[in-house]
VONU-89786 format. One record per residue (C-alpha): residue number from 0; x negated, y, z negated. Coordinates in nm, 3 decimals. Example, Ala and Ser with C-alpha at 12.3 -4.5 7.8 and 13.67 -1.06 7.14 Angstrom:
# VONU-89786
- k, c1, c2, c3
- 0, -1.230, -0.450, -0.780 .
- 1, -1.367, -0.106, -0.714 .
This chain:
# VONU-89786
- k, c1, c2, c3
- 0, 0.115, -1.642, 0.637 .
- 1, 0.342, -1.481, 0.403 .
- 2, 0.692, -1.532, 0.422 .
- 3, 0.912, -1.258, 0.209 .
- 4, 1.310, -1.311, 0.181 .
- 5, 1.537, -1.155, -0.082 .
- 6, 1.891, -1.209, -0.140 .
- 7, 2.026, -1.013, 0.176 .
- 8, 1.808, -1.204, 0.410 .
- 9, 1.915, -1.555, 0.248 .
- 10, 2.297, -1.437, 0.229 .
- 11, 2.300, -1.327, 0.602 .
- 12, 2.188, -1.646, 0.728 .
- 13, 2.458, -1.849, 0.912 .
- 14, 2.581, -2.092, 0.663 .
- 15, 2.443, -2.382, 0.868 .
- 16, 2.069, -2.250, 0.885 .
- 17, 2.164, -2.157, 0.503 .
- 18, 2.168, -2.481, 0.387 .
- 19, 1.891, -2.617, 0.617 .
- 20, 1.676, -2.379, 0.446 .
- 21, 1.721, -2.471, 0.108 .
- 22, 1.708, -2.846, 0.234 .
- 23, 1.360, -2.803, 0.371 .
- 24, 1.208, -2.562, 0.136 .
- 25, 1.205, -2.789, -0.136 .
- 26, 1.023, -3.049, 0.072 .
- 27, 0.787, -2.797, 0.180 .
- 28, 0.671, -2.674, -0.108 .
- 29, 0.629, -3.038, -0.255 .
- 30, 0.333, -3.041, -0.012 .
- 31, 0.149, -2.688, -0.194 .
- 32, -0.007, -2.733, -0.538 .
- 33, 0.094, -2.474, -0.715 .
- 34, 0.289, -2.426, -1.033 .
- 35, 0.444, -2.157, -0.852 .
- 36, 0.575, -2.446, -0.580 .
- 37, 0.722, -2.667, -0.822 .
- 38, 0.891, -2.423, -1.033 .
- 39, 1.081, -2.299, -0.726 .
- 40, 1.148, -2.627, -0.630 .
- 41, 1.311, -2.675, -0.991 .
- 42, 1.519, -2.378, -0.929 .
- 43, 1.620, -2.451, -0.627 .
- 44, 1.722, -2.811, -0.723 .
- 45, 1.955, -2.673, -0.989 .
- 46, 2.343, -2.617, -0.886 .
- 47, 2.324, -2.226, -0.816 .
- 48, 2.034, -2.065, -0.649 .
- 49, 2.032, -1.663, -0.709 .
- 50, 1.658, -1.513, -0.687 .
- 51, 1.631, -1.153, -0.691 .
- 52, 1.361, -1.251, -0.447 .
- 53, 1.218, -1.508, -0.325 .
- 54, 0.845, -1.536, -0.183 .
- 55, 0.702, -1.858, -0.018 .
- 56, 0.298, -1.782, -0.014 .
- 57, 0.088, -2.016, 0.259 .
- 58, -0.321, -1.924, 0.155 .
- 59, -0.402, -1.671, 0.448 .
- 60, -0.741, -1.687, 0.593 .
- 61, -1.013, -1.417, 0.511 .
- 62, -0.904, -1.236, 0.851 .
- 63, -0.574, -1.257, 0.810 .
- 64, -0.562, -1.092, 0.476 .
- 65, -0.780, -0.815, 0.606 .
- 66, -0.597, -0.783, 0.916 .
- 67, -0.228, -0.757, 0.756 .
- 68, -0.273, -0.634, 0.387 .
- 69, -0.138, -0.307, 0.358 .
- 70, -0.361, -0.067, 0.128 .
- 71, -0.183, 0.233, -0.024 .
- 72, -0.385, 0.550, -0.128 .
- 73, -0.324, 0.501, -0.471 .
- 74, -0.517, 0.158, -0.451 .
- 75, -0.816, 0.375, -0.332 .
- 76, -0.772, 0.598, -0.612 .
- 77, -0.708, 0.303, -0.876 .
- 78, -1.031, 0.183, -0.744 .
- 79, -1.224, 0.528, -0.787 .
- 80, -1.299, 0.586, -0.416 .
- 81, -1.088, 0.892, -0.403 .
- 82, -1.022, 1.118, -0.685 .
- 83, -0.782, 1.401, -0.779 .
- 84, -0.846, 1.711, -0.624 .
- 85, -1.032, 1.588, -0.335 .
- 86, -0.985, 1.821, -0.062 .
- 87, -0.738, 1.670, 0.241 .
- 88, -0.718, 1.760, 0.610 .
- 89, -0.479, 1.587, 0.883 .
- 90, -0.619, 1.606, 1.230 .
- 91, -0.347, 1.712, 1.518 .
- 92, -0.302, 1.561, 1.807 .
- 93, -0.345, 1.787, 2.109 .
- 94, -0.061, 1.867, 2.206 .
- 95, 0.022, 1.988, 1.841 .
- 96, -0.315, 2.110, 1.824 .
- 97, -0.290, 2.345, 2.126 .
- 98, 0.088, 2.434, 1.986 .
- 99, -0.055, 2.577, 1.643 .
- 100, -0.430, 2.680, 1.802 .
- 101, -0.589, 2.458, 1.548 .
- 102, -0.733, 2.104, 1.499 .
- 103, -0.644, 2.037, 1.147 .
- 104, -0.371, 2.076, 0.876 .
- 105, -0.595, 2.185, 0.591 .
- 106, -0.527, 2.277, 0.217 .
- 107, -0.435, 1.932, 0.111 .
- 108, -0.545, 1.731, -0.189 .
- 109, -0.531, 1.411, -0.384 .
- 110, -0.281, 1.406, -0.652 .
- 111, -0.302, 1.301, -0.997 .
- 112, -0.151, 0.988, -0.874 .
- 113, -0.376, 0.908, -0.630 .
- 114, -0.106, 1.000, -0.363 .
- 115, -0.089, 1.345, -0.101 .
- 116, 0.207, 1.545, -0.112 .
- 117, 0.237, 1.773, 0.163 .
- 118, 0.554, 2.026, 0.190 .
- 119, 0.690, 1.880, -0.129 .
- 120, 0.708, 1.493, 0.002 .
- 121, 0.480, 1.281, -0.170 .
- 122, 0.294, 0.994, 0.056 .
- 123, 0.116, 0.693, -0.080 .
- 124, 0.064, 0.575, 0.333 .
- 125, -0.087, 0.802, 0.510 .
- 126, 0.042, 0.695, 0.867 .
- 127, 0.366, 0.871, 0.741 .
- 128, 0.207, 1.169, 0.601 .
- 129, 0.021, 1.186, 0.979 .
- 130, 0.356, 1.141, 1.163 .
- 131, 0.523, 1.409, 1.002 .
- 132, 0.231, 1.638, 1.055 .
- 133, 0.235, 1.535, 1.424 .
- 134, 0.584, 1.515, 1.492 .
- 135, 0.516, 1.141, 1.644 .
- 136, 0.383, 0.856, 1.549 .
- 137, -0.014, 0.833, 1.460 .
- 138, -0.236, 0.615, 1.257 .
- 139, -0.294, 0.810, 0.967 .
- 140, -0.604, 0.598, 0.862 .
- 141, -0.778, 0.734, 1.164 .
- 142, -0.571, 1.142, 1.162 .
- 143, -0.643, 1.175, 0.759 .
- 144, -0.985, 1.302, 0.651 .
- 145, -1.109, 1.330, 0.291 .
- 146, -1.386, 1.535, 0.185 .
- 147, -1.633, 1.305, -0.040 .
- 148, -1.952, 1.424, -0.108 .
- 149, -1.937, 1.748, 0.052 .
- 150, -1.866, 1.571, 0.419 .
- 151, -1.510, 1.462, 0.557 .
- 152, -1.476, 1.124, 0.581 .
- 153, -1.176, 0.936, 0.776 .
- 154, -0.912, 0.736, 0.521 .
- 155, -1.049, 0.426, 0.797 .
- 156, -1.363, 0.386, 0.636 .
- 157, -1.278, 0.442, 0.252 .
- 158, -0.997, 0.140, 0.322 .
- 159, -1.293, -0.047, 0.465 .
- 160, -1.469, 0.022, 0.131 .
- 161, -1.166, -0.062, -0.084 .
- 162, -1.157, -0.379, 0.139 .
- 163, -1.523, -0.483, 0.111 .
- 164, -1.489, -0.473, -0.311 .
- 165, -1.130, -0.653, -0.306 .
- 166, -1.204, -0.947, -0.090 .
């Protein structure tokens, strides 16, 4: 499990909850065996706690890592799975495809940063791009394809390659 609290989250806690949280956290972290945990306990023991961001990590299972990790397009690029200039197309949902009388938006490509630019907007996550193209929510990992070795491959397959090499 991964809990991420920033200054805003902590400051919006009701005073009683904020106090209980700051009492509970050092005790909870003492059960963890990491230098990070000890450093955070030391920081919380000081008179003033003002972290820019407070991260609390528990060791996730491999299954949780795979299911919940958010992979960005630039990570595929950095790993060499995608390359600058590779053609990209976005599959259209049935209604949009009928309206536009085609099945895909073509002519996109992987940028020098590993992202995809569409209508002047840069996307490092596929779902916002697929949603923008389709006008309604769409899973970009399923709706976006990259031409690799003369074959169109769904981003989902490329993400799986990345996950297999980064477990």
